[in-house]
TORPA-43575 format. One record per residue (C-alpha): residue number from 1; residue in one letter; x, z, y. Coordinates in nm, 2 decimals. Example, Ala and Ser with C-alpha at 12.3 -4.5 7.8 and 13.67 -1.06 7.14 Angstrom:
# TORPA-43575
<r><i>1</i><aa>A</aa><u>1.23</u><w>0.78</w><v>-0.45</v></r>
<r><i>2</i><aa>S</aa><u>1.37</u><w>0.71</w><v>-0.11</v></r>
***
This chain:
# TORPA-43575
<r><i>1</i><aa>M</aa><u>1.67</u><w>1.19</w><v>0.86</v></r>
<r><i>2</i><aa>K</aa><u>1.38</u><w>1.01</w><v>0.76</v></r>
<r><i>3</i><aa>L</aa><u>1.34</u><w>0.85</w><v>0.42</v></r>
<r><i>4</i><aa>D</aa><u>1.35</u><w>0.48</w><v>0.41</v></r>
<r><i>5</i><aa>L</aa><u>1.08</u><w>0.45</w><v>0.13</v></r>
<r><i>6</i><aa>L</aa><u>1.11</u><w>0.19</w><v>-0.12</v></r>
<r><i>7</i><aa>S</aa><u>0.74</u><w>0.26</w><v>-0.27</v></r>
<r><i>8</i><aa>P</aa><u>0.48</u><w>0.46</w><v>-0.15</v></r>
<r><i>9</i><aa>G</aa><u>0.45</u><w>0.69</w><v>-0.48</v></r>
<r><i>10</i><aa>I</aa><u>0.68</u><w>0.92</w><v>-0.64</v></r>
<r><i>11</i><aa>E</aa><u>0.79</u><w>0.90</w><v>-0.99</v></r>
<r><i>12</i><aa>I</aa><u>0.81</u><w>1.24</w><v>-1.21</v></r>
<r><i>13</i><aa>G</aa><u>1.01</u><w>1.28</w><v>-1.48</v></r>
<r><i>14</i><aa>L</aa><u>0.88</u><w>1.48</w><v>-1.80</v></r>
<r><i>15</i><aa>V</aa><u>1.17</u><w>1.57</w><v>-2.03</v></r>
<r><i>16</i><aa>T</aa><u>1.04</u><w>1.61</w><v>-2.38</v></r>
<r><i>17</i><aa>T</aa><u>1.12</u><w>1.68</w><v>-2.72</v></r>
<r><i>18</i><aa>N</aa><u>0.78</u><w>1.62</w><v>-2.84</v></r>
<r><i>19</i><aa>L</aa><u>0.74</u><w>1.28</w><v>-2.73</v></r>
<r><i>20</i><aa>E</aa><u>0.47</u><w>1.19</w><v>-2.99</v></r>
<r><i>21</i><aa>A</aa><u>0.22</u><w>1.46</w><v>-2.88</v></r>
<r><i>22</i><aa>M</aa><u>0.31</u><w>1.39</w><v>-2.52</v></r>
<r><i>23</i><aa>V</aa><u>0.24</u><w>1.02</w><v>-2.58</v></r>
<r><i>24</i><aa>E</aa><u>-0.13</u><w>1.10</w><v>-2.73</v></r>
<r><i>25</i><aa>F</aa><u>-0.18</u><w>1.35</w><v>-2.43</v></r>
<r><i>26</i><aa>Y</aa><u>-0.09</u><w>1.10</w><v>-2.16</v></r>
<r><i>27</i><aa>E</aa><u>-0.16</u><w>0.78</w><v>-2.30</v></r>
<r><i>28</i><aa>E</aa><u>-0.44</u><w>0.82</w><v>-2.54</v></r>
<r><i>29</i><aa>F</aa><u>-0.63</u><w>1.09</w><v>-2.41</v></r>
<r><i>30</i><aa>L</aa><u>-0.58</u><w>1.08</w><v>-2.01</v></r>
<r><i>31</i><aa>E</aa><u>-0.54</u><w>0.66</w><v>-2.08</v></r>
<r><i>32</i><aa>L</aa><u>-0.28</u><w>0.65</w><v>-1.85</v></r>
<r><i>33</i><aa>E</aa><u>-0.14</u><w>0.29</w><v>-1.83</v></r>
<r><i>34</i><aa>F</aa><u>0.16</u><w>0.24</w><v>-2.01</v></r>
<r><i>35</i><aa>Q</aa><u>0.42</u><w>0.02</w><v>-1.79</v></r>
<r><i>36</i><aa>G</aa><u>0.71</u><w>-0.01</w><v>-2.06</v></r>
<r><i>37</i><aa>E</aa><u>0.99</u><w>0.20</w><v>-2.21</v></r>
<r><i>38</i><aa>I</aa><u>1.37</u><w>0.18</w><v>-2.09</v></r>
<r><i>39</i><aa>E</aa><u>1.70</u><w>0.26</w><v>-2.26</v></r>
<r><i>40</i><aa>F</aa><u>1.97</u><w>0.43</w><v>-2.09</v></r>
<r><i>41</i><aa>P</aa><u>2.27</u><w>0.59</w><v>-2.24</v></r>
<r><i>42</i><aa>G</aa><u>2.18</u><w>0.87</w><v>-2.42</v></r>
<r><i>43</i><aa>G</aa><u>1.80</u><w>0.83</w><v>-2.40</v></r>
<r><i>44</i><aa>S</aa><u>1.49</u><w>0.65</w><v>-2.30</v></r>
<r><i>45</i><aa>Q</aa><u>1.21</u><w>0.70</w><v>-2.11</v></r>
<r><i>46</i><aa>R</aa><u>0.84</u><w>0.56</w><v>-2.15</v></r>
<r><i>47</i><aa>R</aa><u>0.69</u><w>0.49</w><v>-1.79</v></r>
<r><i>48</i><aa>Y</aa><u>0.31</u><w>0.51</w><v>-1.72</v></r>
<r><i>49</i><aa>T</aa><u>0.12</u><w>0.42</w><v>-1.39</v></r>
<r><i>50</i><aa>L</aa><u>-0.04</u><w>0.71</w><v>-1.25</v></r>
<r><i>51</i><aa>G</aa><u>-0.21</u><w>0.58</w><v>-0.90</v></r>
<r><i>52</i><aa>G</aa><u>0.05</u><w>0.45</w><v>-0.65</v></r>
<r><i>53</i><aa>S</aa><u>0.32</u><w>0.68</w><v>-0.86</v></r>
<r><i>54</i><aa>V</aa><u>0.50</u><w>0.66</w><v>-1.22</v></r>
<r><i>55</i><aa>L</aa><u>0.47</u><w>0.95</w><v>-1.47</v></r>
<r><i>56</i><aa>K</aa><u>0.80</u><w>0.91</w><v>-1.71</v></r>
<r><i>57</i><aa>L</aa><u>0.83</u><w>1.10</w><v>-2.02</v></r>
<r><i>58</i><aa>V</aa><u>1.20</u><w>1.13</w><v>-2.10</v></r>
<r><i>59</i><aa>T</aa><u>1.38</u><w>1.19</w><v>-2.41</v></r>
<r><i>60</i><aa>Y</aa><u>1.78</u><w>1.26</w><v>-2.48</v></r>
<r><i>61</i><aa>K</aa><u>1.95</u><w>1.18</w><v>-2.83</v></r>
<r><i>62</i><aa>A</aa><u>2.09</u><w>1.52</w><v>-2.77</v></r>
<r><i>63</i><aa>P</aa><u>1.79</u><w>1.75</w><v>-2.69</v></r>
<r><i>64</i><aa>P</aa><u>1.87</u><w>1.98</w><v>-2.40</v></r>
<r><i>65</i><aa>P</aa><u>1.96</u><w>2.31</w><v>-2.45</v></r>
<r><i>66</i><aa>V</aa><u>1.68</u><w>2.51</w><v>-2.32</v></r>
<r><i>67</i><aa>P</aa><u>1.32</u><w>2.41</w><v>-2.41</v></r>
<r><i>68</i><aa>A</aa><u>1.02</u><w>2.37</w><v>-2.18</v></r>
<r><i>69</i><aa>T</aa><u>0.88</u><w>2.68</w><v>-2.03</v></r>
<r><i>70</i><aa>P</aa><u>0.50</u><w>2.69</w><v>-2.05</v></r>
<r><i>71</i><aa>G</aa><u>0.29</u><w>2.87</w><v>-1.79</v></r>
<r><i>72</i><aa>G</aa><u>0.32</u><w>2.68</w><v>-1.47</v></r>
<r><i>73</i><aa>G</aa><u>0.42</u><w>2.87</w><v>-1.17</v></r>
<r><i>74</i><aa>R</aa><u>0.35</u><w>3.19</w><v>-1.29</v></r>
<r><i>75</i><aa>A</aa><u>0.63</u><w>3.14</w><v>-1.57</v></r>
<r><i>76</i><aa>A</aa><u>0.95</u><w>3.03</w><v>-1.38</v></r>
<r><i>77</i><aa>A</aa><u>1.01</u><w>2.90</w><v>-1.03</v></r>
<r><i>78</i><aa>G</aa><u>1.06</u><w>2.56</w><v>-0.93</v></r>
<r><i>79</i><aa>V</aa><u>0.88</u><w>2.24</w><v>-1.00</v></r>
<r><i>80</i><aa>R</aa><u>0.61</u><w>2.39</w><v>-1.20</v></r>
<r><i>81</i><aa>Y</aa><u>0.32</u><w>2.17</w><v>-1.16</v></r>
<r><i>82</i><aa>F</aa><u>0.19</u><w>1.87</w><v>-1.03</v></r>
<r><i>83</i><aa>T</aa><u>-0.15</u><w>1.73</w><v>-0.87</v></r>
<r><i>84</i><aa>I</aa><u>-0.36</u><w>1.45</w><v>-0.96</v></r>
<r><i>85</i><aa>G</aa><u>-0.69</u><w>1.41</w><v>-0.76</v></r>
<r><i>86</i><aa>V</aa><u>-1.02</u><w>1.23</w><v>-0.98</v></r>
<r><i>87</i><aa>K</aa><u>-1.37</u><w>1.17</w><v>-0.96</v></r>
<r><i>88</i><aa>D</aa><u>-1.62</u><w>1.35</w><v>-1.18</v></r>
<r><i>89</i><aa>L</aa><u>-1.42</u><w>1.65</w><v>-1.24</v></r>
<r><i>90</i><aa>T</aa><u>-1.68</u><w>1.79</w><v>-1.42</v></r>
<r><i>91</i><aa>G</aa><u>-1.70</u><w>1.54</w><v>-1.66</v></r>
<r><i>92</i><aa>L</aa><u>-1.32</u><w>1.56</w><v>-1.73</v></r>
<r><i>93</i><aa>S</aa><u>-1.36</u><w>1.92</w><v>-1.76</v></r>
<r><i>94</i><aa>K</aa><u>-1.60</u><w>1.87</w><v>-2.04</v></r>
<r><i>95</i><aa>A</aa><u>-1.36</u><w>1.66</w><v>-2.22</v></r>
<r><i>96</i><aa>F</aa><u>-1.12</u><w>1.89</w><v>-2.19</v></r>
<r><i>97</i><aa>A</aa><u>-1.33</u><w>2.15</w><v>-2.33</v></r>
<r><i>98</i><aa>E</aa><u>-1.45</u><w>1.91</w><v>-2.63</v></r>
<r><i>99</i><aa>S</aa><u>-1.07</u><w>1.83</w><v>-2.66</v></r>
<r><i>100</i><aa>L</aa><u>-0.74</u><w>2.01</w><v>-2.86</v></r>
<r><i>101</i><aa>Y</aa><u>-0.57</u><w>2.05</w><v>-2.52</v></r>
<r><i>102</i><aa>E</aa><u>-0.57</u><w>2.37</w><v>-2.35</v></r>
<r><i>103</i><aa>V</aa><u>-0.75</u><w>2.45</w><v>-1.99</v></r>
<r><i>104</i><aa>V</aa><u>-0.54</u><w>2.71</w><v>-1.85</v></r>
<r><i>105</i><aa>E</aa><u>-0.78</u><w>2.78</w><v>-1.56</v></r>
<r><i>106</i><aa>P</aa><u>-1.13</u><w>2.67</w><v>-1.56</v></r>
<r><i>107</i><aa>L</aa><u>-1.32</u><w>2.44</w><v>-1.34</v></r>
<r><i>108</i><aa>T</aa><u>-1.38</u><w>2.60</w><v>-1.00</v></r>
<r><i>109</i><aa>E</aa><u>-1.59</u><w>2.49</w><v>-0.73</v></r>
<r><i>110</i><aa>F</aa><u>-1.41</u><w>2.50</w><v>-0.37</v></r>
<r><i>111</i><aa>E</aa><u>-1.63</u><w>2.72</w><v>-0.17</v></r>
<r><i>112</i><aa>P</aa><u>-1.54</u><w>2.58</w><v>0.18</v></r>
<r><i>113</i><aa>V</aa><u>-1.58</u><w>2.21</w><v>0.04</v></r>
<r><i>114</i><aa>P</aa><u>-1.93</u><w>2.20</w><v>-0.18</v></r>
<r><i>115</i><aa>G</aa><u>-1.86</u><w>1.93</w><v>-0.45</v></r>
<r><i>116</i><aa>M</aa><u>-1.53</u><w>1.96</w><v>-0.48</v></r>
<r><i>117</i><aa>G</aa><u>-1.33</u><w>2.15</w><v>-0.72</v></r>
<r><i>118</i><aa>W</aa><u>-0.99</u><w>2.21</w><v>-0.90</v></r>
<r><i>119</i><aa>M</aa><u>-0.90</u><w>2.33</w><v>-1.27</v></r>
<r><i>120</i><aa>F</aa><u>-0.55</u><w>2.36</w><v>-1.42</v></r>
<r><i>121</i><aa>V</aa><u>-0.48</u><w>2.19</w><v>-1.83</v></r>
<r><i>122</i><aa>A</aa><u>-0.16</u><w>2.21</w><v>-2.00</v></r>
<r><i>123</i><aa>D</aa><u>0.01</u><w>1.92</w><v>-2.20</v></r>
<r><i>124</i><aa>P</aa><u>0.14</u><w>1.95</w><v>-2.54</v></r>
<r><i>125</i><aa>D</aa><u>0.49</u><w>2.06</w><v>-2.39</v></r>
<r><i>126</i><aa>G</aa><u>0.32</u><w>2.35</w><v>-2.15</v></r>
<r><i>127</i><aa>N</aa><u>0.35</u><w>2.15</w><v>-1.85</v></r>
<r><i>128</i><aa>W</aa><u>0.10</u><w>2.23</w><v>-1.59</v></r>
<r><i>129</i><aa>I</aa><u>-0.14</u><w>1.97</w><v>-1.47</v></r>
<r><i>130</i><aa>E</aa><u>-0.34</u><w>2.04</w><v>-1.15</v></r>
<r><i>131</i><aa>L</aa><u>-0.69</u><w>1.83</w><v>-1.13</v></r>
<r><i>132</i><aa>F</aa><u>-0.86</u><w>1.84</w><v>-0.81</v></r>
<r><i>133</i><aa>G</aa><u>-1.17</u><w>1.60</w><v>-0.71</v></r>
<r><i>134</i><aa>T</aa><u>-1.54</u><w>1.55</w><v>-0.71</v></r>
<r><i>135</i><aa>L</aa><u>-1.79</u><w>1.73</w><v>-0.91</v></r>
***
């Protein structure tokens, strides 16, 4: 069965019990565009534009019984990171180095593709984000 997509991107939901720190990271530090907040029975979500996709910070009135598992793909199976393509990865790497946020795998140039690189960072809940792009 082929999906008949309503929109070209995906929506990524990050469930958090640490909303203030997560808002600071995604809205203030990464400067994702805030779309608005949606209340639903038992919780809410803050929505951010991420290219053609949406990142959602989800909170529940009754916190989940299991906390976030930091550590990316090496810590647990399942969806463990998401990837964002950016321009000026070197500049972004420097901004992370000067911030309080964790770089979990440093900026590395792709050997087969000069001028392109990747790195992994962690948000305040320990969710990993792969950043790749032009150096």
